[in-house]
N, C-alpha and C positions, 0 to 999 in steps of 0.2 A: 528416604529414597524418592527419587523423582517420580512424579505421577505417571508421565507417559511411559517411562521405562518400566515402572511397576506393572502397568497394564500389559506391556509386551511380555514381561516375565510370567504373569499370571496365565496369559493365553498360551504361550509357547511351552511353559513348564508342564502343563497338563498333557500336552500332546507328545512331548519328547521323553518325559520321565519313564514312562512304561516301555517305550520303544528302544531306548538306548541302554546298552549294557555297560559301556565304559564311561564316557563323559556324560554327566547329567547337566542339562541346561541351567537349572536353578542354582546348582552348586557353582557352576562356572560363573554365572552372573554374580552371585554373592561374593565369591572369592576375588573376582577381578574387575568388577565395575568401577571401583575407585581408581584403580591403576589405569584403566583405559581412559577414564575421564581426565585424569591428570596428564596423561600423555597427549591427549587431544588438546587440552587447554594450554599446554606448553607450546604447542605449535600455533594455534589460532588466536590465543590470548583473548578469548571471548567465552564467557560461561555458557551463554545460550547456544552458540555454535558447538561448543565442546559437548553439551548435552545431546545435541542432534547427532553428532558424530558417534558418541557412545551408543546411542540407540541404534544407529545404522550398523555399527560394528557387531552388536549382539544379534541383530536381524541376520546379518551375514553368517554369524556363527550358527544360528538356528538352521539356515539353509545348507550349511556345510558340515554339520555335526558328524556325518558318516565318514567324511574324509580326514577327520582329525582323530586318529586312533591312540596316540600317545598323550597322556595327560601332561607330561613334561613339556610338550610342544604347544600346549594350549595358550599359556600366557604369552610366549613370544609371538604366536600367530595373532592373538588379539591385539597386541601392541603394534605389530606390523600393519595390520588392517587399519587400526585407528590412525596411525601416522600417515598412511597412504591417503586415507579419506580426508584427513586434516590438510595435507599438502594439496590435494585436489580441490578442496574447498577454497583455500587461499588462491590457488591458480585461477579458479573460476571467478572469484571475487575480483582478482586483478584484471581479468579479461573484461568483466562487467564494468569496472571502473574505466578502463581504456575506451570501451564502447561509449560510455556516458560522456567522457571527456571529448571524444570525437564528435558526438552529437552536439554538445555545447559549443564546440568550435564552429560547427556548421550552422547552428541555429541560434546563436547568440550566447553570450556569456551570462552565467548566473549572477556574477558580481556586478553586472551593469545596473542593477536596481539600486539607485542611490537615493539619498534624502532629497536631492533636487528633483528626481523623477517622481518620487512619491508626492512632493509638493505640487508638481505640475498636474499629476493625476487628481489630487485633492481639489485643486483649483478648477479643473474641468468638471468634476462632480458638482462643485458649488455653483458653477455657471449653469449647468444643466438644471439643477434644482431651482435656481433663481428664475430661469426662463420658464420652467414648468409651473412655478408658482404664479407667474403672470398670466398664464392661460386660464380663461374663465371656466367656471363650472357650468355644465356637466362635461365640457369638452376634455378637461384635464383628467377627470375620473375615467372617462371612456378610453383615453389614451393609455393611462396607467394599467387599467384592467386588460386592455387588448395586448399590451406589452407583456403582461403576465400570462398570456396564453388563453384567456377566456374567450368563449364564442360570443357572437353577437347576442344570442338568446340569453346566455348567462350574464352578460353585461346589462342587458335590458332588465332582467329580473332583479339583479342586485341594486340597480339605480332607480327602479320603478319608472322606466322609460319604455317607449314602444321599440320593438325590435327593428322596425323599418327605419327608424331615425338614427340608429347607432352608427351606421356607415357614414352618414353625413357628419355626425358629431366627431368621429375619428378623423375624417378628412379635414374638417375645419380646425380641429385641435392640432393636427400636424402642421398646418399652415401657420397658425399662431405661434406654435413652438419654434418653428424655423425662423419666423420673423423676429421673435424676442431673443432667441439664441444668437442670431446673427448680429443683433445690436450689442449684446453683451460681449460676444467674442470680438467684435470690432473695437470696443472700448479698451480692452486689455492688451 
């Protein structure tokens, strides 16, 4: 038995068993959970979604126990609720897919990422690394640590420098980086 559904049965059965004269929740669950699951799975074709729909169906049964007086109507009611929930789930997923497609059309195609673009990005990363490696120490370390979000005090403590010199080192490091990166970018 599914763990989440079992939890619902445990909680709900204790509350409904004593209160109901006709239909008892645990019996309804035990007798019909597989049927409800199969009906949902036939529509959504996804085991996880079918489990969620089965769980939601039995939650709705719990909330509507008093309205179902005839035990013969219980199974058809459960199947109808499961099928409606499954159809609503598919409809909701279709709408979400349409929204996602529209977003992609407006903001760029997911499939635009090609091997060529990946190569270009890797080349850019390599150029940045090469330029950064040409920046002298401690300027390079100050730049890297500042880029990582450290404060001047934290940078000074980690590099055993004075806090007042960190701003100067970062400014000089930026100038050197721009100079070297410009040379590398101009070569390619």
